[in-house]
LUMKE-686687 format. One record per residue (C-alpha): residue number from 1; y, x, z; residue in one letter. Coordinates in steps of 0.5 Angstrom, whole numbers, padded with zeros to 4 digits. Layout:
<bazas>
<baza><num>NUM</num><c2>Y</c2><c1>X</c1><c3>Z</c3><residu>A</residu></baza>
...
</bazas>
This chain:
<bazas>
<baza><num>1</num><c2>-0038</c2><c1>-0042</c1><c3>-0053</c3><residu>M</residu></baza>
<baza><num>2</num><c2>-0044</c2><c1>-0044</c1><c3>-0056</c3><residu>E</residu></baza>
<baza><num>3</num><c2>-0052</c2><c1>-0043</c1><c3>-0054</c3><residu>D</residu></baza>
<baza><num>4</num><c2>-0055</c2><c1>-0038</c1><c3>-0059</c3><residu>R</residu></baza>
<baza><num>5</num><c2>-0062</c2><c1>-0040</c1><c3>-0057</c3><residu>W</residu></baza>
<baza><num>6</num><c2>-0065</c2><c1>-0047</c1><c3>-0057</c3><residu>V</residu></baza>
<baza><num>7</num><c2>-0072</c2><c1>-0050</c1><c3>-0054</c3><residu>A</residu></baza>
<baza><num>8</num><c2>-0077</c2><c1>-0053</c1><c3>-0059</c3><residu>D</residu></baza>
<baza><num>9</num><c2>-0084</c2><c1>-0055</c1><c3>-0058</c3><residu>L</residu></baza>
<baza><num>10</num><c2>-0087</c2><c1>-0048</c1><c3>-0056</c3><residu>A</residu></baza>
<baza><num>11</num><c2>-0083</c2><c1>-0048</c1><c3>-0050</c3><residu>G</residu></baza>
<baza><num>12</num><c2>-0077</c2><c1>-0046</c1><c3>-0046</c3><residu>P</residu></baza>
<baza><num>13</num><c2>-0071</c2><c1>-0042</c1><c3>-0050</c3><residu>A</residu></baza>
<baza><num>14</num><c2>-0071</c2><c1>-0038</c1><c3>-0044</c3><residu>V</residu></baza>
<baza><num>15</num><c2>-0075</c2><c1>-0035</c1><c3>-0038</c3><residu>Q</residu></baza>
<baza><num>16</num><c2>-0073</c2><c1>-0032</c1><c3>-0032</c3><residu>I</residu></baza>
<baza><num>17</num><c2>-0078</c2><c1>-0027</c1><c3>-0030</c3><residu>M</residu></baza>
<baza><num>18</num><c2>-0079</c2><c1>-0022</c1><c3>-0024</c3><residu>H</residu></baza>
<baza><num>19</num><c2>-0077</c2><c1>-0015</c1><c3>-0026</c3><residu>A</residu></baza>
<baza><num>20</num><c2>-0082</c2><c1>-0012</c1><c3>-0022</c3><residu>G</residu></baza>
<baza><num>21</num><c2>-0089</c2><c1>-0016</c1><c3>-0024</c3><residu>C</residu></baza>
<baza><num>22</num><c2>-0087</c2><c1>-0020</c1><c3>-0029</c3><residu>G</residu></baza>
<baza><num>23</num><c2>-0089</c2><c1>-0027</c1><c3>-0026</c3><residu>A</residu></baza>
<baza><num>24</num><c2>-0085</c2><c1>-0033</c1><c3>-0027</c3><residu>P</residu></baza>
<baza><num>25</num><c2>-0079</c2><c1>-0034</c1><c3>-0022</c3><residu>V</residu></baza>
<baza><num>26</num><c2>-0078</c2><c1>-0041</c1><c3>-0019</c3><residu>T</residu></baza>
<baza><num>27</num><c2>-0072</c2><c1>-0044</c1><c3>-0015</c3><residu>V</residu></baza>
<baza><num>28</num><c2>-0073</c2><c1>-0049</c1><c3>-0009</c3><residu>A</residu></baza>
<baza><num>29</num><c2>-0068</c2><c1>-0053</c1><c3>-0006</c3><residu>I</residu></baza>
<baza><num>30</num><c2>-0069</c2><c1>-0054</c1><c3>0001</c3><residu>R</residu></baza>
<baza><num>31</num><c2>-0066</c2><c1>-0058</c1><c3>0007</c3><residu>C</residu></baza>
<baza><num>32</num><c2>-0065</c2><c1>-0054</c1><c3>0013</c3><residu>E</residu></baza>
<baza><num>33</num><c2>-0069</c2><c1>-0059</c1><c3>0017</c3><residu>Q</residu></baza>
<baza><num>34</num><c2>-0074</c2><c1>-0062</c1><c3>0012</c3><residu>H</residu></baza>
<baza><num>35</num><c2>-0076</c2><c1>-0057</c1><c3>0008</c3><residu>G</residu></baza>
<baza><num>36</num><c2>-0077</c2><c1>-0058</c1><c3>0000</c3><residu>Q</residu></baza>
<baza><num>37</num><c2>-0073</c2><c1>-0063</c1><c3>-0004</c3><residu>L</residu></baza>
<baza><num>38</num><c2>-0073</c2><c1>-0066</c1><c3>-0010</c3><residu>G</residu></baza>
<baza><num>39</num><c2>-0067</c2><c1>-0067</c1><c3>-0015</c3><residu>M</residu></baza>
<baza><num>40</num><c2>-0066</c2><c1>-0075</c1><c3>-0013</c3><residu>G</residu></baza>
<baza><num>41</num><c2>-0066</c2><c1>-0073</c1><c3>-0006</c3><residu>E</residu></baza>
<baza><num>42</num><c2>-0059</c2><c1>-0069</c1><c3>-0006</c3><residu>I</residu></baza>
<baza><num>43</num><c2>-0052</c2><c1>-0070</c1><c3>-0007</c3><residu>Q</residu></baza>
<baza><num>44</num><c2>-0046</c2><c1>-0066</c1><c3>-0009</c3><residu>A</residu></baza>
<baza><num>45</num><c2>-0040</c2><c1>-0067</c1><c3>-0004</c3><residu>L</residu></baza>
<baza><num>46</num><c2>-0033</c2><c1>-0063</c1><c3>-0003</c3><residu>P</residu></baza>
<baza><num>47</num><c2>-0033</c2><c1>-0057</c1><c3>0001</c3><residu>G</residu></baza>
<baza><num>48</num><c2>-0028</c2><c1>-0055</c1><c3>0007</c3><residu>P</residu></baza>
<baza><num>49</num><c2>-0024</c2><c1>-0051</c1><c3>0001</c3><residu>G</residu></baza>
<baza><num>50</num><c2>-0024</c2><c1>-0057</c1><c3>-0004</c3><residu>A</residu></baza>
<baza><num>51</num><c2>-0017</c2><c1>-0059</c1><c3>-0005</c3><residu>K</residu></baza>
<baza><num>52</num><c2>-0014</c2><c1>-0065</c1><c3>-0010</c3><residu>K</residu></baza>
<baza><num>53</num><c2>-0012</c2><c1>-0062</c1><c3>-0016</c3><residu>R</residu></baza>
<baza><num>54</num><c2>-0004</c2><c1>-0064</c1><c3>-0018</c3><residu>N</residu></baza>
<baza><num>55</num><c2>-0005</c2><c1>-0068</c1><c3>-0025</c3><residu>A</residu></baza>
</bazas>
């Protein structure tokens, strides 16, 4: 599968907008105890349903 659109110097190839008013949508990663976090402050760990794959 390949991307049909690529970004250039004019800006992003895709913009996520609120259908109701047309304003840009943002996503924030938040800690339940400390609030908003940066990408360097998070890690992905196996969850309780993770199972080792047979090779």
